[in-house]
C-alpha positions in Angstrom: 139.8 -101.1 -60.6 140.2 -102.7 -57.2 141.4 -101.2 -54.0 144.9 -102.8 -54.6 145.0 -101.2 -58.1 144.1 -97.8 -56.6 146.8 -98.1 -53.9 149.4 -99.1 -56.5 148.5 -96.2 -58.9 148.5 -93.6 -56.1 151.8 -95.0 -54.7 153.4 -94.8 -58.2 152.1 -91.2 -58.9 153.1 -89.8 -55.5 156.2 -91.9 -54.8 154.8 -93.0 -51.4 155.1 -96.4 -49.8 152.1 -98.6 -50.6 151.5 -99.3 -46.9 151.1 -95.6 -46.2 148.7 -95.2 -49.2 146.8 -98.3 -48.0 146.4 -96.9 -44.5 145.2 -93.5 -45.9 142.6 -95.1 -48.1 141.4 -97.4 -45.3 141.1 -94.4 -43.0 139.2 -92.4 -45.6 136.7 -95.2 -46.1 136.3 -95.7 -42.4 135.6 -91.9 -41.9 133.0 -91.9 -44.6 131.3 -94.9 -43.2 131.3 -93.6 -39.6 130.0 -90.2 -40.8 127.1 -91.8 -42.6 126.4 -94.2 -39.7 126.2 -91.0 -37.5 123.7 -89.5 -39.9 126.1 -87.0 -41.5 126.5 -86.6 -45.2 130.0 -86.3 -46.7 130.6 -83.6 -49.3 133.7 -83.7 -51.5 133.6 -80.6 -53.8 134.4 -81.5 -57.4 134.0 -85.2 -56.8 130.6 -85.9 -55.3 128.6 -86.5 -52.1 128.1 -89.6 -50.0 124.5 -89.2 -48.7 121.8 -91.0 -46.8 118.7 -91.8 -48.8 115.4 -92.8 -47.1 113.4 -95.5 -48.7 109.6 -95.4 -47.9 107.7 -98.2 -46.4 106.3 -100.5 -49.1 104.5 -103.8 -49.6 106.5 -106.7 -51.0 105.7 -110.4 -51.8 107.2 -113.6 -50.5 106.9 -115.7 -53.7 107.7 -119.0 -52.0 104.9 -118.6 -49.4 102.6 -116.5 -51.7 102.1 -113.9 -49.0 102.5 -110.1 -48.8 104.9 -108.6 -46.4 105.5 -105.0 -45.3 109.0 -103.7 -45.9 109.6 -101.0 -43.3 111.0 -97.5 -44.2 114.8 -97.6 -44.0 117.9 -95.6 -44.8 120.6 -96.6 -47.4 123.9 -95.0 -48.3 124.2 -93.5 -51.7 126.8 -91.6 -53.8 125.8 -88.6 -55.9 128.6 -87.5 -58.3 129.4 -83.9 -58.9 128.5 -82.3 -62.2 132.2 -82.0 -63.2 132.6 -85.7 -62.5 129.5 -86.6 -64.6 130.6 -84.4 -67.5 134.1 -85.9 -67.5 132.7 -89.4 -67.7 130.2 -88.4 -70.4 132.9 -86.9 -72.6 135.7 -89.3 -72.0 134.1 -92.7 -71.9 132.9 -94.4 -75.1 129.3 -95.7 -75.1 129.3 -99.5 -75.5 
């Protein structure tokens, strides 16, 4: 599902204009992004959490130059789904 599909589905279900739904989704994504950039996690009860994970420093290899490099510690955004969300997917989606 793409963002356009999501906008169309929500617009149909709620009877709202697609432009309004588009603006709402864009604003939601911007707020989540800004919160994470400011170091704050976002918790959506029953859906999941957008969190910041810290990756430890590690040693990597540059294969083309055959050298080792240090990859510094860094933060990455992550999503952790709620238990209800996970259970719904487990029970409703067929294993391929």
